[in-house]
C-alpha positions as CSV (number, residue, x, y, z in Angstrom):
1,X,15.0,12.6,123.8
2,X,17.2,11.5,120.8
3,X,19.4,8.5,120.8
4,X,22.4,7.8,118.6
5,X,21.3,4.7,117.1
6,X,18.1,6.6,115.8
7,X,18.1,8.2,112.3
8,X,17.3,12.1,112.3
9,X,13.8,11.3,110.7
10,X,12.8,15.2,110.4
11,X,16.0,15.9,108.4
12,X,15.0,13.0,105.9
13,X,10.8,14.4,106.1
14,X,12.5,17.9,105.0
15,X,14.4,16.5,101.9
16,X,11.5,14.0,101.1
17,X,9.2,17.5,101.2
18,X,11.8,19.5,99.0
19,X,12.6,16.9,96.5
20,X,8.8,16.5,96.1
21,X,8.2,20.2,95.7
22,X,10.7,20.2,93.4
23,X,9.4,17.5,90.9
24,X,5.8,18.9,91.3
25,X,7.4,22.6,90.2
26,X,8.8,21.2,87.2
27,X,6.2,18.8,86.4
28,X,4.1,21.6,86.1
29,X,6.6,23.9,84.2
30,X,6.8,21.1,81.8
31,X,2.5,21.1,81.5
32,X,2.4,24.6,80.4
33,X,5.1,24.6,78.2
34,X,4.4,23.9,74.4
35,X,5.3,20.5,73.5
36,X,7.9,20.7,70.8
37,X,6.6,19.6,67.2
38,X,3.1,20.6,68.3
39,X,0.5,22.5,66.2
40,X,-1.7,24.1,69.5
41,X,-0.6,27.9,70.1
42,X,0.0,28.7,73.4
43,X,-2.8,31.3,74.2
44,X,-2.2,34.9,74.9
45,X,-3.8,35.1,78.3
46,X,-6.5,38.2,76.7
47,X,-9.3,38.2,73.8
48,X,-8.3,39.4,70.1
49,X,-9.1,43.3,70.5
50,X,-12.1,43.9,67.9
51,X,-11.0,46.2,64.5
52,X,-13.1,49.3,65.7
53,X,-11.2,48.9,69.0
54,X,-7.7,48.6,67.1
55,X,-8.8,51.7,65.0
56,X,-10.0,53.6,68.2
57,X,-6.0,52.8,69.6
58,X,-4.4,54.5,66.5
59,X,-5.9,57.3,67.6
60,X,-8.1,60.2,66.2
61,X,-8.4,60.6,62.2
62,X,-7.4,64.0,60.9
63,X,-10.0,66.0,59.6
64,X,-9.8,66.8,55.9
65,X,-8.3,70.0,54.8
66,X,-10.2,73.5,54.7
67,X,-8.0,74.8,51.9
68,X,-5.6,74.1,49.0
69,X,-2.9,75.3,50.6
70,X,-3.5,72.8,53.8
71,X,-4.1,69.5,51.0
72,X,-0.8,70.8,49.0
73,X,0.7,70.8,52.7
74,X,-0.8,67.5,53.3
75,X,0.6,65.9,50.0
76,X,3.8,66.9,50.4
77,X,4.5,65.4,53.5
78,X,2.9,62.0,52.1
79,X,5.1,62.6,49.1
80,X,8.2,62.8,51.3
81,X,7.5,59.4,53.0
82,X,7.4,57.4,50.4
83,X,9.8,55.1,48.3
84,X,11.0,56.3,45.2
85,X,9.4,52.9,43.8
86,X,6.4,54.1,45.5
87,X,6.1,57.6,44.2
88,X,6.7,56.2,40.7
89,X,3.8,53.8,40.9
90,X,1.3,56.6,42.5
91,X,2.3,59.2,39.2
92,X,1.7,56.5,37.2
93,X,-1.5,56.0,38.4
94,X,-2.5,59.5,38.4
95,X,-1.5,59.4,34.6
96,X,-3.8,56.9,33.8
97,X,-6.7,58.2,35.5
98,X,-6.6,61.6,34.0
99,X,-6.0,60.1,30.0
100,X,-9.2,57.8,31.3
101,X,-11.0,61.2,32.6
102,X,-10.3,63.0,29.5
103,X,-11.2,60.2,27.3
104,X,-14.4,59.9,28.9
105,X,-14.9,63.7,29.1
106,X,-14.1,63.9,25.2
107,X,-16.9,60.8,24.1
108,X,-19.2,62.8,26.6
109,X,-20.1,61.2,29.4
110,X,-22.1,63.1,31.7
111,X,-19.8,62.3,35.0
112,X,-16.9,63.6,33.1
113,X,-18.0,66.8,31.3
114,X,-17.2,70.4,33.2
115,X,-20.3,72.1,34.0
116,X,-20.7,74.2,31.3
117,X,-21.3,70.9,28.9
118,X,-23.8,68.9,31.0
119,X,-27.3,68.5,30.6
120,X,-29.5,67.6,27.3
121,X,-29.9,71.2,26.5
122,X,-25.8,71.8,25.9
123,X,-25.4,68.2,24.3
124,X,-28.0,69.3,21.5
125,X,-26.9,72.7,21.1
126,X,-23.4,70.8,20.5
127,X,-24.8,68.4,17.6
128,X,-26.4,71.6,16.2
129,X,-23.2,73.4,15.9
130,X,-21.3,70.3,14.9
131,X,-23.8,69.4,12.1
132,X,-23.4,72.7,10.5
133,X,-20.6,74.7,8.7
134,X,-20.2,77.4,10.6
135,X,-18.6,80.9,9.2
136,X,-16.6,81.1,12.7
137,X,-14.5,78.4,12.0
138,X,-13.0,80.2,9.5
139,X,-11.5,82.1,11.6
140,X,-8.6,81.0,13.3
141,X,-6.6,79.0,9.9
142,X,-7.7,82.9,8.1
143,X,-6.3,85.0,11.3
144,X,-2.9,83.0,10.5
145,X,-2.9,83.3,7.1
146,X,-3.0,87.1,7.5
147,X,-0.4,87.5,10.2
148,X,2.3,85.5,7.8
149,X,0.7,87.6,4.9
150,X,1.4,90.9,7.4
151,X,5.2,89.5,7.7
152,X,5.3,88.6,4.2
153,X,4.2,92.1,2.4
154,X,4.7,94.6,5.0
155,X,3.0,97.5,2.3
156,X,0.1,95.5,2.6
157,X,-0.4,96.1,6.2
158,X,-3.8,98.4,5.4
159,X,-5.1,95.9,3.3
160,X,-4.8,93.2,6.0
161,X,-6.3,95.2,8.1
162,X,-9.7,96.0,6.2
163,X,-9.8,92.4,5.6
164,X,-9.9,91.6,9.1
165,X,-12.0,93.8,9.6
166,X,-14.6,92.6,7.0
167,X,-14.1,89.1,8.4
168,X,-15.1,89.7,11.7
169,X,-17.9,91.2,11.0
170,X,-19.4,88.5,9.1
171,X,-18.2,86.1,11.8
172,X,-20.3,88.4,14.0
173,X,-23.4,88.1,11.6
174,X,-22.9,84.2,11.6
175,X,-22.6,84.2,15.0
176,X,-25.7,85.9,15.5
177,X,-27.5,83.9,13.6
178,X,-26.6,80.9,15.2
179,X,-27.4,82.0,18.8
180,X,-30.8,83.0,17.3
181,X,-31.2,79.3,15.6
182,X,-30.1,77.4,18.4
183,X,-32.3,79.1,21.0
184,X,-35.5,78.7,18.8
185,X,-34.8,75.2,18.5
186,X,-34.4,74.4,22.2
187,X,-37.0,76.4,23.2
188,X,-39.1,74.0,21.1
189,X,-37.4,71.1,22.1
190,X,-37.3,71.7,25.2
191,X,-39.7,74.3,26.4
192,X,-39.5,73.8,30.5
193,X,-35.6,74.4,30.3
194,X,-34.2,77.6,31.9
195,X,-31.3,77.1,29.8
196,X,-30.8,79.8,26.6
197,X,-30.2,83.7,25.6
198,X,-27.1,85.1,25.3
199,X,-25.4,82.4,27.5
200,X,-26.6,79.6,25.2
201,X,-25.7,81.5,22.2
202,X,-22.6,82.1,23.4
203,X,-21.6,78.8,24.0
204,X,-22.6,78.1,20.4
205,X,-20.3,80.7,19.2
206,X,-17.3,80.0,21.1
207,X,-18.0,76.0,19.7
208,X,-18.7,77.3,16.5
209,X,-15.1,79.1,16.4
210,X,-13.2,76.1,17.4
211,X,-11.6,73.3,15.0
212,X,-13.7,70.3,14.4
213,X,-11.0,68.1,15.6
214,X,-10.2,70.3,18.8
215,X,-14.1,70.8,20.2
216,X,-14.0,69.0,23.5
217,X,-16.6,66.9,23.8
218,X,-15.7,65.6,20.2
219,X,-18.9,65.8,17.8
220,X,-20.9,63.0,18.0
221,X,-22.8,63.8,14.3
222,X,-21.2,64.5,10.4
223,X,-21.7,67.4,8.9
224,X,-24.7,68.1,7.0
225,X,-27.2,65.4,9.7
226,X,-30.4,66.4,11.1
227,X,-30.3,67.3,14.7
């Protein structure tokens, strides 16, 4: 039985219990929160994913393009996502790369040559052509001169055509001589090479027809040098 002069012990006990619980909860919260000004970073609660796992989460890598149209479409799509400055930078990088490749090709670097120019046999053929004076090398300036003459003196068209035919015949004879010379020298220096015959002779003749300054790769020997 509860007496009037006694206090309610149950309510006091319950109040003390609730206060204790509230204080304990606050203390736990303060312990878990990072201290202001501290360099310690609280943990994320999970391990940091590895690079391989992160790449897997990005999704599968697109396969390479199978044809030129697909490659152009992908290039166009990628270009549409770039900013104006990024496009300028990309264009400048491509231009510099093309200039470097052309410079290396003109210098005769095997890694940058076209397939028809690669190999020691083709290099030796180019040196042979560049070391001699070729009649075929006069074709371009002579043809320009004849065209100008035909416009200035139309009455001399018949004579101009005759001169052109004679010049073409002499150029063909010089080309045959050059082709035979190249094939003979290549057979002596590279007896195991399968490169020869009409293809090699035609390669030498087409280079001989070009002006010396327009030949690619650039000549590495001077006229009259021993090859």
